[in-house]
N, C-alpha and C positions, 0 to 999 in steps of 0.2 A: 595514481594513487592506488595502492594495494588494497583490495577488499579483505583478502584473506592474509592473515598475520600482518596486520597493519602496525605502523609506528605510532599511530595516534587514533582516536575515534574518527570514524567516517560519518558525515552528515547525510541523512537520507530524508526523503519526503514520502508521504503516503496520502491516499485520498478515499474517503467515504463518498463515492460518486452516487448521487441519488436521482432517481427518475421514477415517477409514479409510485411512490412509497417503497420502492425496493432499492437496494444498495448493489453496486457492481462489485463482484469479487473475481479474482483471477487465480488459475492454478499455476503455481510457481514452476518455472521450467529450470531453474538453477539453484544451486545451494546459496545460502543456507535454506533449509526447509523445502527442498525440491519435493514437488509432488503434493504439497499442502496448498489449500485454498486460502487466500489472503487478500488484503487490500492492494490494489495496484499502486506502484510507486518505485522509487529508485533513488539514485544519488544526485547530490547538488553538485553542480559543476562550478569551478572557479569563476567568480565574477557573475554568477547567476543569483537572481533573487529566489526565495524559497517559493514564491507564487509562480514564477516563470518555470522553475524546476518541476513543479507539480504539473503544471499545464503540458510541459514537454514530455514527461514520463508517462502521463496518461495517454497522450496522442501516440507515443511509441508503443505502448503495451496494448492499447485497445482500439486505437484509431479514432477515438473520441476527442471532440473539442469540449472543454469544460469551462464553467464559471466557477472561480475559486472563492470560497467563503471563509468563515473564521477558522482558526486553529482550534482543534477539539482535544488534541493530546500531544504531549511531548514526553518521550521516555527513551531510555537507553536499553539496548539489548546486546548482551555479551555472551559469546559462545566460546567455550574452551574445548580443546582437543583432549584425547585420552590422557595426555601427559600433563594436563593442566594449563598449558600455554594458551594465551587468547588467540583463537582462530579468527573471530569476527568481533568487532565492537562498533556498533551503530548507535548514533543518536538520531531519533526519528521524530519529525514533525508531521503530524497527521491534520489534514484539513477536511471539512465538509465542503463538497463541491456539487454542482448540478450539471447535468447533460440533458439538453432539451431536444436534441435530434441526432440522427445517425445510428448506425448499427455497430455494436461493440464486437470487434474482431480480435482474436488473439494475435499479438505481435511476437517478436523473437524471444522475449522474456516470459512469455506465458504460454502454457499448454491448453488453456481453456479459459472461457470467461462465462459468467452466469449473473443474472440479476436475481437477488434473493430478498424476500420479505423477511422481517425479524423472526417469525415462526419457522422459517425454512433453513436457517443457518445450520442447525445441528445435523441436518442431512448432508453436510459437506464437511470435510476434514479442515476445520478452522480452529486454529489454537485459541486458547482462552483469552489472551491479550487482544488478538484481532477481533474476536467475537465482541468483546466489550467495547472497542472503539466503534465498530460498525453500529451496535445498538445505540451508543451515544450520538453518532452522527444521525442516525434515523430519528432519534428523539429531538435533537436540535432542529431538524426540519420540520417535524410536527408541531413544535412550539410556536 
């Protein structure tokens, strides 16, 4: 399935992984948004459940085992090229998750990892949509 210039929307998963009141963010190694900090996640594979996909993606990107919690956000993200053609179209399902042990290490899809408290997010290059989801995930855990 082509991520770039797809024939139809591509389904992705993301996670607000929480530990000790902080959320895990990753520095994206690939387009779209290469170099930005965001939620870890990736694409759903054929025959895979959303929960299994988020577990696999977090393991691949950060080496962490996670416990998957509830869905906290579902949205679409469309990126157009300079000619107006759809370059990327993702439908993303974000979960709040917990990691109780292990060290987060960047995998092949990440150039870095960091644990951030709500007040530290602005110190990273995190887009507004991702920041809102991270804050919502941290709030769900505090409730």
